[in-house]
C-alpha positions, 0 to 999 in steps of 0.5 A: 468580553468583546474580544472573547466573542470574537475568538469564539466566533473565529473558532466556530467559524474554523470548526465549521469549515473542519466539519465541511464535506466534498461530494464525489459524484459522476458517471461511469461505464460498467465493463460488466454487471459486477458492483464496481466502486469508485475508491477515493483515497489519499496519496499519503499512506499510514506511517505505521502498518503500510496501509492507505488511508481510504476517505470512501468506496462509492458504488456504481449504480446500474445506471452508470451514476455514482454519489458519495460524500467525504469528510476533509478537514483541510485542502489537500490532494486526493486520488479517485480510482476506478477499475484499478488502473485508473487514477485521477488526483485532485487538489480537494478544498472542504466544500468542493463538489467534484463531478467525474465522467469516466467515458470508454473510448471505441478504440483504446490507444496502446502505449509502449514504454520501457517494456511496459504496455498499458492500455488507455481507453478511458478518459475522464473529465472533471468539474466542480465548484472550482472547475479549473483547479479541480481539472488542473492535473487532467488539464496537464496531462491533456496537454503535455501527456504523461510518462506512459504516452507520447511525447515521453514514449520512444524506442530504447534503441533510439540513439542517445536514448537516455539524454533524449529522454531526459531532454523531453522530461525536461521540456515538459516539466518546464512546459507544465510550470508555464501552464501553472503560471497562465492558468494561475493568472487566469482563474486566480488560483489560491497562493496555496494551490499554486505552491502545492501544484508546483511541488506536485509537478517538480516531483513528477519531473523527478520521479519521471527522470528516475524511470530508468532505474527501474531495470537493473540490466540498464545500469551500464548504460546510463551515461554519467551526470544522467541523475544529477537532478536526483542526486540534488533533490532535498525531499524535505517534509513540507514537499514530501507530505500529501504529495503522490509525486514525492512519495513516488520519488522516495519509493523508487529511490529506495527500492531501485535506484539506490538498490541496483538489483532485484536478485536479492533474497528477502533479508537482503532487500530489507537491509537495502532498503532499510538502509537507503531510507536512513540516507534522507536528510530530512529527519520527518521523511526518514522516520515516515519511510522507516516506519512504513518499510519496517511495517511492510516487512514485518509480515515477511518476518525475514531472519534479520528483522529483530536486528533492523527492528531495534535499529529502527528504535535507536534511529527513529526519533518520532515516538508514535511511530516506534510504538505503533511498530512495536504494537504491530510486532507485539500487540496488546492481544499477545499474553491474553486469551483470544477475544470470544468473537475471534473464538467464534469465528466459522470454519469449514472442515474438509468433511463439509461441516461447520465448526469454530476456532473455540472448537478446534482449540481447546484448552490444555495443549498448545496449538499452532495455527497456520494460515495458508491457501492453494494459490499461495507458492510459498505456503505449498513450499513450506508443507514438507517441513511443517508436516515434519514439525508436526510429527516431530512435536506431535505429543506436545502441540497440536497443529491447526491448518487454516485456508483462505481460500474463498468459498467458491474456491473449495474445490482448489483447496480440496485438490491442493490438500490431496496433490501436496499430500498435506497431512493434518487437521484442515479447516477453511475460513468463513468470515473475516473475524480470524483474519481481521483480529490477526491482521493478515496481509500476507501468507504464510502466517501463523499464530501460537497459542499456549496451553492455557488458551493465551496468544504467545506469537503474533508474528514470528520468524519465517520458516523458509529463511529462518527455520531454526527461529521458527522451531524456537518459536514452537519450543518456547511454547512447549517447555513453559 
């Protein structure tokens, strides 16, 4: 009984730890009167769905303060984002109280590197229950700079640019490890944090070495052996998970370092990215990157998607990733009538009258719903083909065109219909019921509903890259 009591107490203590929160509070300048928010996210995306793991969106009040609480069940890296371009990384422990002060400098510094110009007019200061740990990565940046700032930034016409750049990156890497060693001795960092920080520093070192791979036109100028450390880097799951820098390493590796050219069709790019994902030796890293990239290309539905989806099912050894991707491709809603809540989604017709999805999709005849917007180039490129198909099958299936333009862009929507001579029944979406149901992350996109009101196609072939597959989707519903 004595031992049972001890176990229960230990369990209770663990449970209490799991339920702890961290506080993120502070001050932030407001660039205008809009309601800006502080976003707190994990550096790790969901493997299926290609979505960031969001912890909180904390509003900045008019008095320039913000305060929010986030539940964490373990010590981990979090990212604090502001204004879309200020990103702070913090190793947070449940129970932390993190104070951030975003301050606008009067004369922002302009830095040019690799043809990218960025403005660094903001500075952040952090404090908390363990000030040195919470501010550690900000300390590194302050003492050694970052890839966009001196001492990294160099003119690309510098003699022996690449090896000189590599020498600077390597020197800073060693300097950062030395700073970690010194800070750990002074502030008594935990072993877990030391390991996580060293991993992050090493990952950022490799990512920085890979920066020249962004420019395909530079490949012929990069000297042999420049990427030796990159090629030798073993990206294990332990290094990869919950690490912003190692996720960046994998992304550059897949998209740039092992792609070599940006002049690829969607199909070519998807095939290249897929192949590059399979090259990772660690099974968990490979599974994660395959699932994430198959999810990312799903809304585009390139012509080779079904082929690579089948390869993914054969290669991926994580059944949860496989079932998750399949559920995205063909969710449980396929084969069933649309939910009442979705049918009640409000729409606005071109004559200004309001209606619902139910009113414009009566049973008895198949319906094709096309999502587009006045600002979407590929959507407008599809218009002539869509009108041709609508005319060709007008007696067998009805086409409905729903715009995702915001309410304050109604004039743009109506103008786009007129200037493109886009004939047919047009509506503008008024709420998120329909887009949330369809999980629309990119357009053009469509749904197909059969004569009984059942959803038959959730994500189908891309009209611009696979017109025959697109037309076969229509034929399948009108022949049943």
